[in-house]
C-alpha positions in Angstrom: 11.4 -7.8 13.5 10.9 -6.9 9.8 7.4 -8.4 10.0 6.5 -6.2 13.0 7.8 -3.1 11.2 5.7 -3.9 8.1 2.6 -4.4 10.3 3.2 -1.0 11.8 3.5 0.5 8.3 0.2 -1.1 7.2 -1.5 0.4 10.3 0.0 3.8 9.6 -1.0 3.6 6.0 -4.6 2.9 6.8 -4.7 5.7 9.3 -3.2 8.2 6.8 -5.6 7.1 4.1 -8.6 7.4 6.4 -7.5 10.8 7.6 -6.9 12.0 4.0 -10.4 10.9 3.0 -12.0 12.6 6.0 -10.0 15.8 5.4 -11.2 15.7 1.7 -14.8 15.4 2.8 -14.3 18.3 5.2 -12.5 20.5 2.6 -9.3 20.7 4.6 -6.8 20.9 1.7 -3.7 21.3 3.9 -4.5 18.2 5.8 -5.4 16.3 2.6 -2.1 17.1 1.1 -0.2 16.1 4.3 -2.0 12.8 4.7 -1.7 11.9 1.0 2.0 12.6 1.1 2.4 10.4 4.2 0.4 7.6 2.6 2.5 7.8 -0.6 5.7 7.5 1.4 4.4 4.5 3.3 3.3 2.8 0.1 6.7 3.3 -1.4 8.3 1.9 1.7 6.1 -1.1 1.7 6.8 -1.9 -1.9 10.5 -1.5 -1.4 10.4 -3.9 1.5 9.1 -6.8 -0.7 11.4 -9.8 -1.3 10.4 -11.0 -4.8 12.8 -14.0 -4.6 11.2 -15.4 -1.4 7.7 -14.0 -1.7 6.9 -15.1 -5.3 3.4 -14.5 -6.3 2.5 -12.9 -3.0 5.1 -10.2 -3.5 3.9 -9.6 -7.0 0.3 -9.3 -5.8 1.2 -6.9 -3.0 3.3 -4.8 -5.4 0.3 -4.5 -7.7 -1.9 -3.5 -4.8 0.5 -0.8 -3.6 0.8 0.6 -7.1 -2.9 0.7 -7.5 -3.3 2.4 -4.1 -0.8 5.1 -5.2 -2.7 5.6 -8.5 -6.0 6.0 -6.6 -4.4 8.6 -4.3 -3.2 10.6 -7.3 -6.7 10.4 -8.8 -8.2 11.6 -5.5 -5.8 14.5 -5.4 -6.5 15.5 -9.0 -10.3 15.2 -8.7 -10.4 16.5 -5.1 -12.5 13.5 -4.2 -12.5 11.1 -1.2 -13.9 8.2 -3.2 -10.7 7.1 -4.9 -9.0 7.4 -1.5 -11.7 5.1 0.0 -10.8 2.6 -2.8 -7.1 2.9 -1.8 -8.2 2.1 1.8 -9.8 -1.0 0.5 -6.5 -1.9 -1.3 -4.5 -1.3 1.9 -6.8 -3.5 3.9 -6.5 -6.3 1.4 -2.7 -6.0 1.4 -2.6 -6.1 5.2 -4.8 -9.2 5.2 -2.6 -10.9 2.8 0.5 -10.0 4.7 -0.9 -11.3 8.0 -2.3 -14.5 6.4 0.9 -15.5 4.7 3.6 -13.8 6.8 5.0 -12.3 3.6 8.8 -12.6 3.4 10.2 -9.1 3.4 13.7 -7.8 2.8 14.7 -5.1 5.2 17.0 -3.2 4.6 16.0 -2.6 1.0 17.0 -5.2 -1.6 19.7 -4.0 -4.0 17.9 -4.6 -7.3 14.2 -3.8 -7.4 14.2 -2.7 -11.0 13.4 -6.2 -12.4 10.6 -6.8 -9.9 7.4 -8.1 -11.6 4.3 -6.0 -11.6 1.5 -8.3 -12.7 -0.4 -10.7 -10.4 -3.2 -10.7 -7.9 -3.4 -11.8 -4.3 -7.1 -12.6 -4.8 -6.3 -15.7 -6.8 -3.9 -16.8 -4.1 -6.6 -16.5 -1.5 -8.9 -18.7 -3.6 -6.4 -21.4 -4.3 
């Protein structure tokens, strides 16, 4: 099912992020690059699977989390630091929690028009409502 595929992607994302952070701490630049590229690809796949029509605020919040995780990965790569990647791991864990809690509607295959997808929003306020 689409939800099972997204759950697998979340798990793979967290594994790639953790491996990238560990490789950064160990100074293994080749592995860092490989795992960061994998995490970026997964983040793009997760964001492209969002159904903003059905998912509403949850989709918006998840999109924001995915974009922030990508930003943190880029910061980690630029600074050669594991700390931003650790923050991205936290973002991924939050997104996975939100998906599991609400069984986020997803659109697989990709929706045709993602260009008008909203960016602002937060899943934390949804969790508190």
